[in-house]
N, C-alpha and C positions, 0 to 999 in steps of 0.2 A: 820362393825365388831368391836368388842371390842378390845382394845389394851392389855387387860389382857391376860396373857398366861394361858393355861389349866395346870392342875397338871401333865398331861401326858407329856406335852412339857417340863416342868421344870424338871421332872424326867429324861427325855431323855437327856437334857442338862447336868445334873449332871453326867449321865452315860458317857458323852463324855470325862470326866476326866478334867473338868475345874479346873484350879489351884485356890487355896484359895488366892493367891497373885494377886492383880489387875494389869492389864497390859493395855497399850495403843496400839491399833492395827491400823496401817496405811493401808488403803485399797484404791487402785486405781480402780475405777469402771466406766463402760460405763454409759452414761446418760440414756440409755434405761431402766435401773433398778432403777433409782434415786428415784422415788416416792415410790416404794415398799420398798427399803432399808431404806429410811428415816423413815418409819413406823416400820420396823422390828428391826432396830438397837437398839432403846431404850428398846425393849423387851429383847433383848440379854443382854444389859448392866445391866438392872435391875436384871436379873437372875444370871449373871456371875460375876458382879462387874468390868468387863473390860470396857474400853472406846474405841469406834470405831471412828476414824477420817477418813473421806472420801476425796479423790481427784477425782472430776468428770471430764469427758471429752469424746470426740469422740474416736472411736476405734483406728484409725490410729495414732493420736498424743500420746495416752496413751501407745500404743505398742512401739512407738519410744522412749518415756521416759524410759521405762523399758530396752530397748536395749542399751540405753546410760548410764545405771547404776543407775537409780533412786532407792532410798532407800525406801522400803515399806515392809509390812508383807504379804499381800494377794492382789490378783488382780481378778477382774471380768470383762471379756471381751467376745467378740464373740468367739465361740469355735475354729475356725481356728486360731485366734490370740493366744489363750491360748496354743493350740497344737504346734504352731510354736515356742513360747517362751520356752515350755518344751524341744523341740528338741534342742534349743540353750543353754539349761542348765540354763536359767534364772528363771524357775519355777520348783517346786518340783512335779514330776509326780505322786508320791504317794498320793498327796492331791487333785488331779484333781477331781472336783465335778460338774457334769452337773446340771444346775439350772433351766433354763426356755427357752421358745421360744417366739419370738415376731413377729409381722407382721407390714407392712407399711400401714399407713393411710393417708388420705387427710384432711387438716384442713382449715377452713376459720375463719375470725374474728367473735366473738360472735354476733349473730343476723343477720349476712349477709346471703343472699340467698345461699342455698347449691346446687351446680351443680350436674347434673346426672353423676355418675361414675359407674353405674351398669354393664356396659360392657366395653371392651377395646376401642371400637369405641366411646362410650360416654365419656370415660375418655380422649381420644385424643381431642374430640371436646371441652371438658371443659378447657383443657390446651390451645387450640388454641384461645378460647374466653377470657381467663383470661388476664388481663392487666400486671400482674406480678406474678412470681412463685418463691418460696423459698425452699431451702433445705440446709443442712449442707454438704459442699463439701467433707470433710474428714470423715464423718460418714459412717457407713455401708450402710445405705439407700441411701445417696447421691452418693456414688460410683456406686451403682446399678442403680440409676435413670439416671445417665449420659449415661450408656450403654443401658438402656431401651429406652431412647429417640432416640438413633441412630437406634436401632432395629425396632422401630415403624415408622421410617422414618420422625420424626418431630423435630429432633435435630436442624436443621438450622432454622426452623420456630420459635423455642422457644428461640434461643440464645439471642436475644435482651431483652427478658422478664425475664431472670434468675437473681435473686438477691440471692447471697450466704449469708446465715445466719452465723454469727460467731460461735455460739454455739447451742442454742436451736431454732429450726425452728418454733415451736408453739408459743414461746414468741415473735418472730419476727412478726408472723401473728397477735398476740394479740395487738401489738403496731401499727398495721396498716401499716407496712412497706412492705407488699406484700399481694396480694389478695388471693392466694392459697399457702399452704405450704404442704410439704410431709415429714414425719418422722415416727419413730416408734409410734404405737398407744399408747403405754405406756408413751410416752413423750407428747402426746397431751391431754390426759384425765385430768392431774392435772392442766392444765393452764386455769384459770377462764375466761380469755378473748378470748379463742379460742373454736370453736365448731368442733367436729369430724364429718366430712361428711360421712365417712365410710372407710373400707379397700379398697385397690386396688383390681380390679377384680381378681378372682381366677387364671386365666390363665397367669397373669403377676405379681402375688403376690411374694414378697420376704419374706421368713421365715428365721429369724436369730436365731440361738441357742446361748445361753450364758452359760459359765462355769466359775468356779473359781478355783484358786490354790494358794498355798503359794509361796512366793518368796523363791528361793533356798538359800538365805542368810537372811531369816527372823530373826529379833531380838526377835520376840515373836511367835515362831512357834506353840507352844501348843495352845495359845489363838487364833491364826489364824485358826488352824484346827477346834477348837470348833465353831468358827463363821461360817465357811463354812458348817459344819455339821448341825448347827442350821438352815441354810437357806433351808434345805430340810425336815424340820419337817412339820407335817400336818397343824399346825397353820400358818406357814409362806406361805404354799401353798395357803391358803385362801386369804392372802394378795396379793400374786402375781396375782391371778385370778381377784381380785377386781381392780387391777391396769392395767389390759389389757394384762397380760402375761399368757402364758400357762406353768404351772410348769412342770419340767422334771418328767417323770414317773419312 
């Protein structure tokens, strides 16, 4: 897809009331949307004159930073996290914007054999046969996987194989630090050294919805609102899909 915005998107952005005065927007965002936002942000910057500065991370640590008083203008997190922070008064409820949904996938190092994960039983066998397994402990998918392994009755068998990735599980796999990795599909696709095996089987899949909202104490509230609205334009929806995300309807 071309990075150039359509005239319709530009007109829509102008309709959002973008200020003529350029501003720098500090955005705290989940890693799950990183590849999409890194392509979308320059389009927004070109049209608006604003500058977007991202702080990337896993869901739990980012939420903790906000709860501790982190200074920022907008945040993009899993929807439960956004809603909890709105309840706490940390985010502006009027700016809450549903953005996308993601699913968890399995990755191996580029060129490595891809195990069968077509069914839950096959997935369990693949994990039992793997020498090492990686995920990000404090990410939404990592939290879910720990519970899933218990539910599937394989947690004890896998315990010695688990290698916790510090941030990006797909990069961990690409470096050869584990044989199999699991994380959001949108975090696997951009990594050149990792291959997507496929999504988790449907009966054990985790779908994570993401939303954005302004900080209740945003220094650049208008620019933050314009950025969030830009993230749900038709052009940005195309980028989201290309990056393995399902745009919010």
